[in-house]
Steps between C-alpha positions, in 0.01 A plus 500: 500500500521322834487835682190596302335170593583550867354850496185371329459221756548744787236734362263208442540377857454852636185540293361169624581590860323833463200334339478259792543771763311434819173684540334591829198301616197729526184483713224728369261639757254786559661792680422577863322824413282313247407258780422786740298685236295187430474408871706184489682538832538299819640550848820323608600467864871586493599396854212694654509791254212493247617573145316516169595261221367452147254210485609350169302180551171688538587708193553191282183339634262792459637747242364347180768624259815467713605160366465628145694820573790315664491231228530755219801668660653161576477413129672828410793418728533144368519632143855607584575179693465652847415210735193577710342372820119506513391670818168316516684166520723626780195621692355150482823359641468734800177339619688212661714745693194651667461181702867529599438861606217386727741260672767771537245742644382239751860452611560873529751501214549788254270491197676572170371786285277348226666714232843372603365144487374564149843625395681207656276258311507676164875577505457763229790736436274797432138587571314667215237717670229642280245772575222587257177696508216444254246773417181445302299722270187339361601185308869593503776468756864595528800475734505847656840432654738213557828457683752219472751453782785253513610421857799292610339231716811476719540868593175673404696741280362625168642336187261631232219750445254606231168682492243620251140477382301316235255573218124458492364166383168317486431331834316217324787429259814562708540337842660680796806278465546582132430867570787513748729290279450745211551800730835377635629368166708804410667502843587132530827494305651774716365342819639156414834658412517665845434166671760317293764772543457489878519120502815504285661739750402265783654210312831687482504675838279278717160528661450690824389314813500569875630273776390561860659306788392493863617303802278360775516712817551190717778353282841498668660642185431801277634666186802636690602155627823358358507176303757355258839673491384749760266682259171640624183340365392820324839514324472135391154559354609817319799315354261235364274768350797673336623173351160395362353821362537588134833682457506525884238775491294559815414782736693541823297309763337674796610295800469480876552202728152354438405619151655533158339647188674464164326693222593518135642148479535440124445131431512304172171446317578129456686235697770265372228278347360799307187500715348827629604582854334721761626636832402184689683277253805726502553473878469119512882454495528761778251304709700179450823679590354641822354163597780264398817704531420745779276249680221747570206278611215715369522668157144574391443665161173683433438642151314830466384486141780428254742781574551481874588234756502516877746268676446425867793357698456323832616216720191291417447310169226648282274193521497531880401865516 
């Protein structure tokens, strides 16, 4: 009888744990090709190279049905307890950073990609990109085609996909948001399942990030210099990466005396306090180790979105550079 009770309790706990499984945080957004098709684009000066970016702020301000479309899909995700981040709120938070950009530009400093800024602020696990095209025929309209794409915010890799079309409906009775919601309804269960399956795999195996390290050309040391116990700096850093990645999984770093690139570093989704962790948060202990134990004066960490960090080592403290 005791054995039966123990088995029952184990199954109950397992069931509760499964029911409380972590779900990825989602940010729903119009796809880049939807923005291009509807002429919501802007130019970004990427260190002297002009590049085209989606102008999400202009889209939310001037496309009359965008808030409704995103809101309807957001409600569909929350039905299954997927936490969501509202893009329009994150865009509002970016306004303050424009003033900071103006200061950086005046000082000749690098301006951060606005899309990467958006990602750093939202801290969503996955981006839910939606494309849709509406056609009209007299008083009726329909979704001629739609496409749902799940993208890992950290790597840009695909984590879910669905496509299809919708039925005709009265334009006066069914809004564009409801029209799209009805069109995607039959695809949502499979799409959500893809997102959750990928996130569960990440929970078990880790999330992929990239760590890039460079040394100042005028610093007296470099990545081949020896430190504690006669080990080279590149070896010390790789040992730290090996010890702190999930199941010690990472790609073999590409290294020369001034640069090191470690791809495929699989990090935990959450820290010891069960809080989500990104690449910048993951390398904080490495920064402290380099500063306090190896006595490197300048250890500057620059996040590139959520899934990459650039670490710059020099003989000058970061606040004096």
